[in-house]
FINULUM-347025 format. One line per 10 residues: for each residue x, y, z of N, C-alpha, C. Coordinates in nm, 3 decimals. Layout:
BEGIN
X,Y,Z,X,Y,Z,X,Y,Z; ... $
This chain:
BEGIN
0.652,5.698,-14.270,0.724,5.595,-14.309,0.643,5.493,-14.405; 0.692,5.462,-14.522,0.618,5.361,-14.605,0.591,5.232,-14.556; 0.487,5.170,-14.605,0.456,5.053,-14.532,0.461,4.954,-14.684; 0.543,4.858,-14.672,0.559,4.758,-14.765,0.463,4.663,-14.760; 0.400,4.584,-14.856,0.354,4.490,-14.834,0.412,4.362,-14.876; 0.442,4.265,-14.806,0.519,4.137,-14.834,0.431,4.041,-14.864; 0.462,3.932,-14.965,0.386,3.831,-14.986,0.368,3.757,-14.861; 0.251,3.684,-14.864,0.217,3.636,-14.727,0.148,3.485,-14.762; 0.217,3.400,-14.849,0.171,3.264,-14.894,0.226,3.169,-14.795; 0.161,3.120,-14.726,0.213,3.009,-14.617,0.244,2.901,-14.709 $
0.389,2.852,-14.667,0.440,2.741,-14.729,0.482,2.760,-14.876; 0.498,2.896,-14.920,0.528,2.945,-15.063,0.658,2.915,-15.123; 0.689,2.957,-15.226,0.816,2.952,-15.289,0.837,3.080,-15.329; 0.957,3.130,-15.282,0.981,3.287,-15.298,1.113,3.315,-15.374; 1.160,3.419,-15.455,1.250,3.440,-15.522,1.319,3.580,-15.457; 1.431,3.573,-15.408,1.484,3.694,-15.334,1.612,3.742,-15.403; 1.627,3.887,-15.403,1.750,3.948,-15.426,1.797,4.031,-15.309; 1.929,3.991,-15.233,1.954,4.081,-15.134,2.064,4.122,-15.155; 2.113,4.249,-15.146,2.202,4.329,-15.200,2.324,4.389,-15.079; 2.433,4.414,-15.095,2.507,4.475,-15.007,2.485,4.648,-15.019 $
2.508,4.714,-14.937,2.512,4.847,-14.942,2.609,4.930,-15.061; 2.731,4.856,-15.050,2.841,4.893,-15.129,2.827,4.804,-15.244; 2.790,4.846,-15.358,2.752,4.762,-15.491,2.913,4.701,-15.547; 2.998,4.792,-15.532,3.123,4.738,-15.607,3.185,4.648,-15.513; 3.155,4.619,-15.421,3.221,4.539,-15.296,3.229,4.378,-15.352; 3.322,4.308,-15.290,3.339,4.178,-15.310,3.338,4.094,-15.194; 3.263,4.185,-15.088,3.251,4.124,-14.941,3.204,3.963,-14.917; 3.083,3.952,-15.004,3.025,3.814,-14.999,3.139,3.700,-15.046; 3.217,3.740,-15.133,3.300,3.623,-15.184,3.419,3.627,-15.086; 3.475,3.726,-15.049,3.581,3.732,-14.968,3.535,3.667,-14.822 $
3.413,3.680,-14.796,3.366,3.616,-14.650,3.267,3.506,-14.676; 3.275,3.438,-14.774,3.189,3.325,-14.842,3.173,3.225,-14.737; 3.271,3.176,-14.652,3.284,3.066,-14.537,3.161,3.135,-14.423; 3.213,3.251,-14.392,3.108,3.321,-14.283,2.956,3.320,-14.337; 2.934,3.356,-14.465,2.792,3.349,-14.518,2.744,3.222,-14.514; 2.828,3.132,-14.558,2.767,2.999,-14.565,2.733,2.936,-14.432; 2.827,2.969,-14.332,2.799,2.925,-14.191,2.656,2.961,-14.157; 2.664,3.101,-14.149,2.538,3.174,-14.118,2.426,3.128,-14.161; 2.416,3.141,-14.308,2.302,3.076,-14.383,2.263,2.940,-14.320; 2.342,2.846,-14.287,2.312,2.705,-14.250,2.267,2.733,-14.102 $
2.305,2.798,-14.014,2.253,2.814,-13.889,2.115,2.871,-13.890; 2.080,2.966,-13.968,1.946,3.005,-13.979,1.870,2.904,-14.022; 1.916,2.830,-14.127,1.845,2.730,-14.198,1.807,2.616,-14.088; 1.912,2.568,-14.005,1.877,2.478,-13.900,1.787,2.537,-13.778; 1.791,2.670,-13.759,1.689,2.701,-13.653,1.552,2.759,-13.698; 1.532,2.792,-13.820,1.437,2.836,-13.878,1.415,2.742,-14.024; 1.395,2.626,-14.022,1.386,2.549,-14.139,1.320,2.615,-14.273; 1.381,2.585,-14.395,1.327,2.642,-14.527,1.406,2.559,-14.626; 1.356,2.541,-14.731,1.442,2.458,-14.838,1.508,2.568,-14.940; 1.635,2.567,-14.982,1.667,2.643,-15.082,1.674,2.568,-15.213 $
1.593,2.585,-15.295,1.577,2.539,-15.413,1.653,2.585,-15.510; 1.722,2.706,-15.521,1.827,2.759,-15.602,1.905,2.884,-15.536; 2.043,2.874,-15.554,2.087,3.015,-15.481,2.204,3.052,-15.552; 2.244,3.165,-15.570,2.370,3.222,-15.651,2.431,3.313,-15.540; 2.548,3.317,-15.498,2.629,3.433,-15.425,2.714,3.488,-15.523; 2.710,3.618,-15.544,2.788,3.704,-15.637,2.849,3.780,-15.536; 2.973,3.865,-15.573,3.054,3.960,-15.489,2.967,4.033,-15.416; 2.843,4.090,-15.471,2.772,4.207,-15.387,2.627,4.178,-15.363; 2.590,4.067,-15.415,2.433,4.011,-15.387,2.415,3.882,-15.411; 2.312,3.840,-15.360,2.267,3.717,-15.347,2.136,3.693,-15.418 $
2.116,3.577,-15.483,1.971,3.559,-15.549,1.947,3.405,-15.492; 1.812,3.388,-15.434,1.777,3.284,-15.390,1.638,3.255,-15.418; 1.615,3.096,-15.412,1.469,3.070,-15.414,1.445,2.965,-15.312; 1.353,3.020,-15.196,1.319,2.949,-15.087,1.191,2.892,-15.072; 1.177,2.773,-15.044,1.025,2.700,-15.018,1.023,2.701,-14.864; 0.921,2.757,-14.812,0.912,2.762,-14.651,0.800,2.645,-14.623; 0.837,2.611,-14.493,0.719,2.504,-14.447,0.591,2.545,-14.462; 0.495,2.441,-14.462,0.373,2.453,-14.481,0.344,2.535,-14.352; 0.234,2.644,-14.350,0.184,2.705,-14.253,0.288,2.826,-14.207; 0.396,2.838,-14.279,0.495,2.944,-14.223,0.508,3.056,-14.355 $
0.528,3.168,-14.327,0.536,3.295,-14.405,0.638,3.380,-14.384; 0.716,3.360,-14.259,0.815,3.430,-14.219,0.933,3.426,-14.268; 0.955,3.472,-14.395,1.106,3.472,-14.456,1.173,3.587,-14.423; 1.100,3.697,-14.373,1.176,3.827,-14.336,1.251,3.816,-14.216; 1.230,3.751,-14.105,1.323,3.703,-13.998,1.423,3.625,-14.038; 1.408,3.550,-14.134,1.526,3.443,-14.162,1.620,3.536,-14.256; 1.574,3.635,-14.330,1.679,3.714,-14.387,1.752,3.819,-14.287; 1.649,3.856,-14.192,1.717,3.937,-14.078,1.826,3.878,-14.009; 1.807,3.750,-13.964,1.912,3.671,-13.908,2.035,3.643,-13.991; 1.989,3.632,-14.150,2.131,3.617,-14.184,2.223,3.730,-14.215 $
2.144,3.830,-14.249,2.197,3.969,-14.266,2.279,4.000,-14.125; 2.222,4.006,-14.015,2.281,4.058,-13.898,2.400,3.951,-13.865; 2.357,3.829,-13.868,2.478,3.716,-13.842,2.590,3.731,-13.911; 2.577,3.745,-14.046,2.679,3.777,-14.145,2.775,3.902,-14.104; 2.692,4.014,-14.053,2.732,4.151,-14.020,2.831,4.138,-13.913; 2.795,4.043,-13.805,2.844,4.036,-13.663,2.988,4.014,-13.691; 3.079,4.082,-13.642,3.233,4.063,-13.649,3.301,4.123,-13.781; 3.223,4.187,-13.864,3.267,4.272,-13.956,3.265,4.439,-13.926; 3.385,4.503,-13.960,3.387,4.634,-13.940,3.261,4.707,-14.003; 3.213,4.801,-13.928,3.105,4.894,-13.977,3.169,4.972,-14.092 $
3.090,5.013,-14.192,3.113,5.078,-14.297,3.062,5.238,-14.252; 3.125,5.327,-14.332,3.042,5.479,-14.305,2.895,5.461,-14.327; 2.820,5.529,-14.213,2.682,5.518,-14.216,2.617,5.636,-14.183; 2.483,5.671,-14.208,2.405,5.767,-14.167,2.366,5.759,-14.043; 2.295,5.887,-13.978,2.269,5.888,-13.833,2.127,5.784,-13.832; 2.087,5.768,-13.941,1.963,5.653,-13.939,2.008,5.527,-13.912; 2.120,5.497,-13.993,2.174,5.343,-13.989,2.223,5.333,-13.825; 2.302,5.432,-13.775,2.365,5.426,-13.639,2.257,5.411,-13.548; 2.152,5.507,-13.548,2.020,5.477,-13.462,1.963,5.359,-13.496; 1.943,5.289,-13.578,1.902,5.157,-13.605,1.987,5.039,-13.578 $
2.131,5.077,-13.527,2.222,4.990,-13.495,2.254,4.905,-13.641; 2.267,4.958,-13.752,2.300,4.893,-13.864,2.441,4.920,-13.892; 2.507,4.820,-13.940,2.668,4.845,-13.978,2.695,4.903,-14.112; 2.579,4.933,-14.189,2.592,4.993,-14.328,2.661,4.890,-14.423; 2.619,4.754,-14.393,2.685,4.650,-14.494,2.581,4.615,-14.604; 2.465,4.593,-14.546,2.357,4.566,-14.642,2.253,4.690,-14.679; 2.199,4.667,-14.798,2.090,4.744,-14.802,1.975,4.706,-14.715; 1.890,4.796,-14.660,1.796,4.780,-14.585,1.701,4.688,-14.628; 1.634,4.695,-14.742,1.548,4.620,-14.808,1.603,4.508,-14.899; 1.495,4.434,-14.967,1.552,4.328,-15.047,1.429,4.298,-15.145 $
1.454,4.252,-15.253,1.343,4.211,-15.330,1.290,4.077,-15.336; 1.185,4.058,-15.303,1.092,3.940,-15.302,0.989,3.899,-15.416; 0.965,3.789,-15.451,0.857,3.779,-15.556,0.822,3.641,-15.516; 0.686,3.608,-15.495,0.613,3.496,-15.480,0.614,3.418,-15.623; 0.653,3.279,-15.609,0.655,3.232,-15.740,0.513,3.165,-15.772; 0.452,3.195,-15.894,0.315,3.175,-15.932,0.305,3.035,-15.969; 0.379,2.961,-16.048,0.374,2.863,-16.112,0.496,2.773,-16.152; 0.494,2.657,-16.228,0.595,2.589,-16.246,0.672,2.680,-16.368; 0.615,2.740,-16.452,0.694,2.839,-16.559,0.774,2.941,-16.493; 0.713,3.005,-16.383,0.763,3.104,-16.310,0.896,3.053,-16.234 $
0.888,2.954,-16.174,0.985,2.886,-16.105,1.106,2.863,-16.196; 1.109,2.787,-16.290,1.196,2.748,-16.393,1.267,2.875,-16.448; 1.186,2.976,-16.487,1.254,3.104,-16.511,1.348,3.185,-16.405; 1.287,3.165,-16.283,1.374,3.228,-16.186,1.499,3.149,-16.140; 1.492,3.017,-16.170,1.599,2.915,-16.151,1.710,2.936,-16.247; 1.650,2.959,-16.356,1.746,3.003,-16.478,1.803,3.133,-16.465; 1.741,3.224,-16.408,1.785,3.364,-16.381,1.876,3.362,-16.291; 1.871,3.278,-16.175,1.965,3.277,-16.057,2.096,3.214,-16.106; 2.077,3.118,-16.202,2.211,3.019,-16.230,2.291,3.113,-16.328; 2.205,3.176,-16.429,2.291,3.260,-16.521,2.362,3.396,-16.499 $
2.314,3.422,-16.360,2.342,3.570,-16.330,2.499,3.604,-16.308; 2.593,3.492,-16.285,2.735,3.527,-16.300,2.775,3.558,-16.436; 2.705,3.502,-16.541,2.766,3.523,-16.663,2.693,3.673,-16.705; 2.567,3.699,-16.658,2.492,3.826,-16.693,2.591,3.934,-16.641; 2.674,3.923,-16.522,2.743,4.020,-16.461,2.889,4.003,-16.494; 2.933,3.942,-16.595,3.054,3.916,-16.639,3.153,3.858,-16.539; 3.096,3.794,-16.465,3.230,3.733,-16.380,3.282,3.592,-16.439; 3.212,3.560,-16.518,3.251,3.413,-16.601,3.174,3.427,-16.732; 3.219,3.353,-16.808,3.163,3.330,-16.937,3.087,3.184,-16.972; 3.099,3.108,-16.864,3.006,2.994,-16.862,2.957,2.965,-16.718 $
2.842,2.931,-16.709,2.762,2.913,-16.577,2.840,2.814,-16.505; 2.910,2.717,-16.565,2.958,2.611,-16.500,3.084,2.663,-16.412; 3.157,2.759,-16.452,3.270,2.832,-16.391,3.247,2.904,-16.263; 3.115,2.921,-16.235,3.093,2.998,-16.109,3.084,2.922,-16.033; 3.165,2.909,-15.907,3.150,2.814,-15.788,3.055,2.844,-15.701; 2.991,2.965,-15.662,2.914,2.980,-15.542,2.753,2.973,-15.607; 2.731,2.865,-15.664,2.586,2.856,-15.730,2.522,2.730,-15.688; 2.404,2.696,-15.690,2.344,2.584,-15.678,2.340,2.504,-15.815; 2.397,2.575,-15.915,2.378,2.491,-16.051,2.461,2.398,-16.042; 2.564,2.374,-15.965,2.652,2.241,-15.953,2.565,2.133,-15.919 $
2.471,2.178,-15.815,2.407,2.052,-15.765,2.280,1.995,-15.853; 2.254,2.106,-15.953,2.143,2.073,-16.034,2.204,1.981,-16.140; 2.316,2.008,-16.178,2.390,1.922,-16.263,2.425,1.793,-16.211; 2.472,1.763,-16.082,2.483,1.647,-16.005,2.362,1.568,-16.017; 2.227,1.632,-15.988,2.125,1.536,-15.989,2.058,1.541,-16.142; 2.131,1.569,-16.226,2.103,1.532,-16.364,1.964,1.627,-16.413; 1.929,1.749,-16.336,1.850,1.847,-16.379,1.883,1.916,-16.498; 2.003,1.961,-16.501,2.073,2.052,-16.609,2.189,1.968,-16.657; 2.233,2.009,-16.772,2.370,1.968,-16.832,2.482,2.057,-16.786; 2.604,2.014,-16.777,2.725,2.099,-16.737,2.737,2.217,-16.841 $
2.692,2.216,-16.953,2.731,2.317,-17.037,2.596,2.397,-17.055; 2.511,2.369,-16.972,2.384,2.450,-16.969,2.417,2.612,-16.993; 2.358,2.682,-17.061,2.375,2.828,-17.107,2.482,2.862,-17.184; 2.576,2.748,-17.250,2.665,2.782,-17.338,2.793,2.850,-17.278; 2.862,2.926,-17.369,2.986,2.979,-17.345,2.972,3.114,-17.407; 2.967,3.224,-17.339,2.952,3.348,-17.373,3.083,3.401,-17.449; 3.190,3.339,-17.432,3.303,3.383,-17.494,3.320,3.309,-17.623; 3.240,3.232,-17.667,3.193,3.180,-17.828,3.112,3.279,-17.905; 3.049,3.375,-17.813,2.965,3.468,-17.898,3.043,3.601,-17.930; 3.059,3.629,-18.062,3.107,3.766,-18.096,3.016,3.865,-18.100 $
3.050,3.975,-18.032,2.975,4.104,-18.031,2.967,4.153,-17.892; 2.900,4.267,-17.871,2.890,4.307,-17.739,2.744,4.362,-17.730; 2.686,4.309,-17.609,2.542,4.320,-17.595,2.527,4.389,-17.479; 2.432,4.479,-17.446,2.387,4.563,-17.351,2.278,4.509,-17.296; 2.230,4.564,-17.151,2.102,4.529,-17.106,1.992,4.636,-17.133 $
């Protein structure tokens, strides 16, 4: 079995991408209230600050600041994923997933990145907020309701029309 190295910066700031096993799914939006409730419960039990977050139909991007002397984001994500999955019907799964008592809702792993400096932080906040446009869910960042972008606007950190309107740009652009 591979051994993955996780970042280990006490009190650090981390960027995460957490993905459903079924990429074409809309489960996170269909069950947004469940996800928000579980997220808050975990945050209350094991405190962390959500700097930025965006929930898309099949994945979540989040920036967390952990408390000083704390490095355990892994348990927090495990609790969020398992808490969200509880009460949702299992998906078709491999013997390995059945053996590990996984419902087949989430991908096993997730992407994490330790934020290095203010420029890296800003880049990841922008990435999180622009992601619904990137994936074609909306043409303007402000139109996606499941994002911390609105909190940034309320606090005066970003303007409401930040990112512009992709609908105003002619042409087709690939990644």
